[in-house]
C-alpha positions in Angstrom: 0.0 0.0 0.0 1.3 3.4 -0.9 2.2 5.1 2.4 0.3 8.3 1.4 -2.8 6.2 1.3 -2.3 4.3 4.5 -5.0 4.6 7.2 -2.6 6.3 9.5 -1.8 9.0 6.9 -5.4 9.5 6.0 -6.4 9.8 9.7 -3.6 12.4 10.1 -5.0 14.3 7.1 -8.4 14.3 8.7 -6.9 15.6 12.0 -5.0 18.4 10.2 -8.1 19.5 8.4 -10.3 19.3 11.5 -7.8 21.4 13.4 -7.5 23.8 10.5 -11.3 24.4 10.4 -11.5 24.8 14.2 -8.6 27.3 14.1 -10.0 29.3 11.1 -13.4 29.6 12.7 -12.4 30.1 16.3 -14.0 33.2 17.8 -16.1 33.8 14.7 -19.9 33.8 14.9 -21.9 31.6 12.5 -22.8 34.7 10.5 -19.1 35.8 10.3 -18.2 32.4 9.0 -20.9 32.4 6.4 -20.2 36.0 5.3 -16.5 35.4 4.7 -16.0 33.9 1.2 -12.5 32.8 2.1 -13.4 31.2 5.4 -16.5 29.3 4.1 -14.7 28.0 1.0 -11.7 26.9 3.2 -14.2 25.1 5.5 -15.9 23.4 2.5 -12.6 22.3 1.0 -11.4 20.9 4.3 -14.7 19.0 4.7 -14.2 17.5 1.2 -10.7 16.3 2.2 -12.0 14.9 5.5 -14.8 13.1 3.6 -12.4 11.7 1.0 -10.0 10.4 3.7 -12.8 8.8 5.6 -14.2 7.2 2.5 -10.9 5.3 2.0 -10.5 4.0 5.6 -11.1 0.3 6.1 -14.5 -0.7 7.4 -13.0 -2.5 10.3 -11.2 0.6 11.5 -14.4 2.7 11.2 -16.2 0.1 13.3 -14.0 0.9 16.2 -15.8 4.3 16.5 -19.5 3.3 15.8 -20.9 6.5 17.2 -19.4 8.5 14.4 -21.7 8.9 11.4 -19.1 7.8 8.9 -21.6 7.4 6.1 -22.7 11.0 6.6 -19.1 12.2 6.6 -18.6 10.6 3.2 -22.0 11.9 2.0 -21.2 15.5 2.8 -18.1 15.3 0.6 -20.2 13.9 -2.2 -22.7 16.8 -1.8 -20.0 19.4 -1.8 -18.4 18.0 -4.9 -21.4 17.0 -7.0 -24.5 18.7 -5.6 -23.1 21.8 -3.9 -26.3 23.7 -4.6 -28.1 21.4 -2.1 -25.8 22.4 0.8 -27.5 24.9 3.2 -25.7 27.3 5.4 -27.2 25.6 8.4 -25.7 22.3 7.3 -22.2 23.7 7.4 -22.7 25.4 10.8 -24.2 22.2 12.2 -21.1 20.3 11.2 -18.8 22.9 12.7 -20.6 23.1 16.0 -21.9 19.6 16.6 -19.9 17.1 14.5 -16.3 18.2 14.2 -15.9 18.4 18.0 -17.0 14.8 18.3 -15.0 13.6 15.3 -11.7 15.0 16.5 -11.3 12.8 19.6 -12.5 9.8 17.6 -9.8 10.3 15.0 -7.2 10.8 17.7 -8.3 7.4 19.3 -8.0 5.7 15.9 -4.5 7.2 15.3 -3.4 6.1 18.8 -4.8 2.6 18.2 -2.8 2.3 15.0 0.4 3.5 16.7 0.2 0.9 19.5 2.5 -2.0 19.0 0.7 -5.3 18.3 1.5 -8.2 20.5 
């Protein structure tokens, strides 16, 4: 497997983009986020990358974090790429405020699990 496509690398990409979104939007109101073309486009692009990385993770790995809506994460990327006109402002804000904060610790746990030596 190409190391750039390994689960560990994809999880790291997810973490980097989650952190990037959280950093870029920290201290901004929902309206400020939505009114800033640069911020909202950066958020959308990072969500696409998070989605694409999640799509390529093995099902067995995703099963370790069953409370995370993996199918929805993949789905938002598909919407942003192919049906962008269906995305509502409320969808993006909901992801920012309710889903990314839960996704981050789950991704960290998966990374830690991959880093543990197997006995």
